[in-house]
N, C-alpha and C positions, 0 to 999 in steps of 0.2 A: 604212925606213932600214937595217934589218938585212939585207934582201934585196940592197939596193944594195951594202952592204959585202961580202956573200958573192960576188955575181957580179963585183965589182970585181977579184977575183983571176983571173977568166977574160978580161976585156977592160976597157978604159977605161970607167968608169961615172960618170955625173954626175947628181945630183939637180937637178931643174928645178922652179921654182915657176911658177904660172900665174894665181893670184888676186891675190897680193900680192908685191911685190918684197922680196927678202931680201938683205942685204949679202954673204952667203957663197955664194949660189947664182945661176945665170943665170935669166933670166925668159923664159918660153916665147915670147911675142910678139917679143921681141928676136931670139931665135935663128931664128925662122921668117923674119924679114925679112932676116937676114944670109945665109941659105943657101937657094938655090932648090931646089924639090923635084925628084927624090925625096931628095936629100941622101945622106949616108953613114952616118947613125946609125940604129939601131933604137930606136924610141920605145916605152916600156912605160907604159901608163896603168893606174890601179888604183882610184881612188875612184869607186865605183859611181854616185853621184848626178851626177858630172860627166863620166862616160865618153862619152855621146853627143856632147856639145859638144866634147870634146877630140878625138874621132875625126873630127868635121867639120873642125876646124882642121888636123888632120894628114893629111887626105885626100891621096892620091898619094904618101905616104911609107911606108916600112916601119914598121909599128906592131903591137903585140900588147896584148891585154887580160889583165892579171894579176887574175884573178877570185877574190875572197874570198867575200863574201856573194852569194847569188842572190836573185831576186825583185824586182829593180828595175823590171822590165817592159819594158826596151828591147830592141831587136834589134840585131845587129851587121851592118855592111856586109859584102858578100861577101868572103871570103878573109881576114878578120881572125883571126889565131890566138888561141887562148885558153889561158892558163896557169892551170889550176885548182889551188887550194890544198887541195882535199879531193875525195874520191870523190863526195860529195854534190853539190858544185858541178860536178864533171866530168859527172855524170849529168844535171844541169839543162841544161848547155850541149850535152851529147851529144844531147839531145832537141830543144833549141831551135835549135842551130846544127850540125846533124849533118854538114854538108859543109865545115866549117871545120877547119883543123888544131887538134887538141886535145892538151893535155899535162897530166900530173899532176905538180905541183911543190909538195908540202906545205911549210908554213912550217918553218923549221929551229928546233930547240930549241937555245937558247944553251948553249955548252959548260959553263957554270957549273952547270947543273942536273944534267948527267951526272957531272961531276967531284966536286961537293960534296953531291949529294943523298944523304941518309942512308937508303938502302934496303937490304933484305937482300941478301947476308949481312952482318950487323952485326959490326963489329970488336969484339974483346975476348977475355978469357981463357975466357969461357963458350962462345965459338965460335958464338954465334947470337942469343941473346935480347938485345933492346935494353932500355935503361932506360925507365921510364914517361915519356912526354912531358908537359911542363907544360900544354899546351893539349889538352883532350879533343876539342873540335870547333872548327874554324876556318871562318868564313863571311866571304867578301868581299862587301860590300854591292853593289858594282857588278854589274849584270846579274841578281842573285839575285831570286827572286820574292817577292811579298808573303806567299805561303804560308810560305816558309822563314823570313822575317824576323819575321812577325807571329803565326804559329801554331806552327811547328815549334820555333824557337829558344826561346820561352818555356816550352814543354813540356819541352824538354831541360834547361833551367835548373832547372825545378821537380823534375826527376828527379835533380838533384844533379850534373849535368855542368858542367865548366868550359868555357863557350862564349866564344870571342873573335870579335868583329865588327871587321873591318878595312875602313876606308874611306879614310883619308888616305894620304899618301906614306909608303912603307916603304923604308928605306935598303937593307936586304938581304932580299929576298923568299925566297931560298933558306933563310936562317936561320929565317925565320918559318915556312915550310912544314915544315922539319926539326923544329920544335917542336910540331907538331900531330899527333895520332893520326888524326883523321877530318877530311876536308874536304868541305863541301857545295857543290855548284854546280848551280843550277837556272835555266837561261837561257831556257827555252821561252816563258814569258810575256813576257819582255823583247823577244825577237825577233818573236813573234807580234804584239805591239802595234805594232811598227815596220814590219811587212809585209815584212821581209827575213829572211835566214837567219843562223844561226851559221856563219860561214865556215870556221873551223878548230877552235877550242876548245882553246887552249893551256893554260889554268889546270888542267884535270884532268890533263893529261899532266905538267905541272910538279909537281903534287901526287904523282902516281904515282912520278915520278923521285926524290922525297924520302921514299919509303916510307910515304906516307899511305894510309889506306883512303878511297876516293873514292865518294861517293854523288852521282850526277849525273843530270840529265835526259838524254834520248836523242834530242833534236831535231837535225835537220839533220846537220852534220858530226860531231857528238858520237857518232853511231851508227857512224862509221868506226872509232873506237877504243874506246868504252866498251861492250865486249861484256859485258852484264850477267851477273854471277856468275863471270866469268872474270878481267877486269881491274878492273872496278868494279861498282857496284851502282846500281840505279834508285832515284831519289828520287821521292817522291810515289807510292809503290807501293800504290795502292788505298785505304789509310786512314792517318790521322795516327798511330793506335796502332801500325800496322805499321812506320812510319818510326822512331818512338821506340824500339820494342823492338829493331829491327835495329841502330840506331846505338848504343844502350846495349851490345848484345852485341859490336859491333865495338870499342868503347872498352875493354871488359873483356878481350877476347882478339883484338887486332888481327891476330895472326899467322894466325888462322883465316879472316880476312876480306880479307887482302891479295891482290892479283892474282897469277896464276901467274908465277913468276920468269922462266921461259923466254919466255912471251908478252910480258912487260914488256921484257925485254932486246931482243927482236926489234923491238918498237915504238920503243924508244929508238934503236936502230940506224937504223930507217927515217927517224927525225926528226933524225938527226945531221947536222951541217954537211958532213962529207965525202960522205955519201950524197946529200944534196941538191945539193951542188956538181956531182956527176956527172949528176943529173937536169937541172940547168940547162944544163950543157955540151951534152948531147944536144938539149935543146929549142932552144937558141939556134942550133945548127948546122942543125937542121931548118927553123927559121923563116927563117934567112938564105937557105937554098936555095929556100924557098917564095917569098919576095919577089923573088929573082933571076928565077925563072920568070915571075912575074906582071908585075913592074914593068920588068924589063930585056928579057926575051924575049917578053913580051906574051901569055903564056898566060892564058886566061880562067879565073877561079876558079869552082869548082862552086857551085851554089846549090841549096838544098833546096826541094822543092816547097812552095808555100804551103798552109796548112791548108785553106782553102776549096776548093782544087783536089783535095786528097786526099779530102776528105769528099764532094765532088761525084762523084769517080770511084768511091767506094764505093757511093754511091746508084745510080749508073748500072749498076754491076756487079750489085747486088741486083735491080734492075729487069730486067736482061737475063736473070738466072737465073729469075725468076718467069715471064717471057715464054716462055723455053725450056721450062720444065716444063709450062706451059699448052698449048703447041703439041704436045708429046709425047702429052698426054692426048687 
């Protein structure tokens, strides 16, 4: 919905439902009956589990896949562009769909995080030092591992730290993150258990925007931004004792553990809505041109070689090399 609002400033944009009819949105089947293909709209599909079925329904129309998590196991029809939200996802489709148009369009950080996040330099007569925050360690239950919830959190509490577990609705997440010194985010087990990836990883970036010290797992797209020791720190780093010691040290002296300000500023610029708007503008222009070539002018989309043919070619090449060496002897 945030993306639809963002690209709505570039061209007329409409959210469409396809499983269930909603009073405020058109229904996919109705629209397809009303407009013969290829139609005039660019369709953007995103929910990984439903993408193959949606692409079959939209065959013969301009369509693009807005790819968040990877690992769903499906392949894309020839020529379908991919809008990847992270370099990790881009790399996945760069290998799996190497002849498709590929674009990097990360998720935008809502302006409230940039505008209201309490990160250095802190205001005040002292010119820098922030007051101690009421929450030593903030943990959001969703996606966090059993290790964090059942082993690390109890040890941190026994060490005397004030740990807040957030699970329900929060009216103002910026205010919550601004109240925390350290934020823990460990989603590796969550996604490994589901067989798909961390598509982008907004919570650690939101925490960084609020001046928190972030301890995070480094799975999937988190490795795009969580440069360990530079912007954040690895959680589950070898031993439980190591985590407890480092988190205690970060609570005592957060300034020494916060990310490098220049790197953080660059990251927040890259995730800002104005920057992402330009990425979307470029991608949509390129996708329009691609579908004009293929659907209107009839150009055949490129197709990558199937894996079996590549492996067969490699085996034949090795066999030819052995035969050549044998003949020379």
